[in-house]
C-alpha positions, 0 to 999 in steps of 0.5 A: 462479491469482490471482497472478503468481509472480515469485520465492522469498521466502526470499532473503538481504537482499543478494539481496532488494535486488538483486531489487528493483532488477531488478523496478523496471524492470517497473513500469507507472507510467501510468493506462489509465483502467480502471473502478473499482467496488471498492477494497481496503485492505491492512494487516499488523500483526506482534506477537511474530513473528505477523502479522495481515493484513487486506483490506477491499474497499469499493464505489467511490465510495460506500465501502460495505464489501462484503467483509473478511478476516483471516488470522493466521500466523507470519512468518519473515523478519526486520524489515529497513528497505526489505525490508518486502515480504519479511516481509509479502508471503507473508501478503498473498498467502495472504489474497488467495487467499481473497478472494471479491471481487477489487477493481479497485484495491488500496491498501497501508499502505506505500510505492509507488515512494517507496522507496530502490530504487523497490520499496515494498510497493505496487509489489512486490505490484502486480507479483504481483497484476497490479492497479493499486496505490498506497501510502499510508504514515504516515511518510516512508521516502525522499525530500525535500519542502517543508512541506505546507499545513494545509488538506485536500488540500494537498500537497508533492511528494516528490522523490528528492534525488540525481536530483530525480525526483518519487516521490510526495507528502506529502498533508494528508488531515485538518487538524491531523494529519500528512500521509500519503505517497502514491506509485504502485505498479503500473499507477498514476500519481501524480495518480490515486494522490493523487486516490484517496487524497483521494476515499476519506477520510472525516474521518480521517487514513487513507483509509477502506480503510486505516483499516478494514483497520488496525482489523482488524489490532488485537488483540481485533478480531473479526468481524463488525466492520462 
């Protein structure tokens, strides 16, 4: 089995939130310097309760596309802020089981620990996949930060207002565009999450693994895309 089964997915919202708090203690937020030869981007698009999950696996650091996969299926869990994984997670796992090439690192379109209960989709799925994961989100869900400089690579630490803990960073990946929000998921620390995000940017706001995965979630995109 390619994943570590942790729980049922069809949980009432209160139980789902409580589970997130319990799972938070299982996260490993350190980097043990594993070799990185491949990196994947994962994105899910949902329209009219039908989800389209895309996973694109690229070589690292060359970022050549090695494998890509898309599956579509109806999603049943309602949209509830902070419980995104319960809506998208089962579809991601089905796609993961069909991959022919498992990546060394997985980048998710969403949050890692920059989440009200420290359990965004990159963190949550990292526990299931038992892989180093990071979240790169297009918008801020949780935390505060100072203004970000305008140059490529400028950043501002994202911190939790009540505790003051650093939970991520707002990172400028392209001058003239809004920053992205980077946070570690599992088996990852913040410096390496930022490093991997910037190392996989190719002139766009989104790092290349997520940019390509996002393209495949769009209506009308068909194989071969690359």
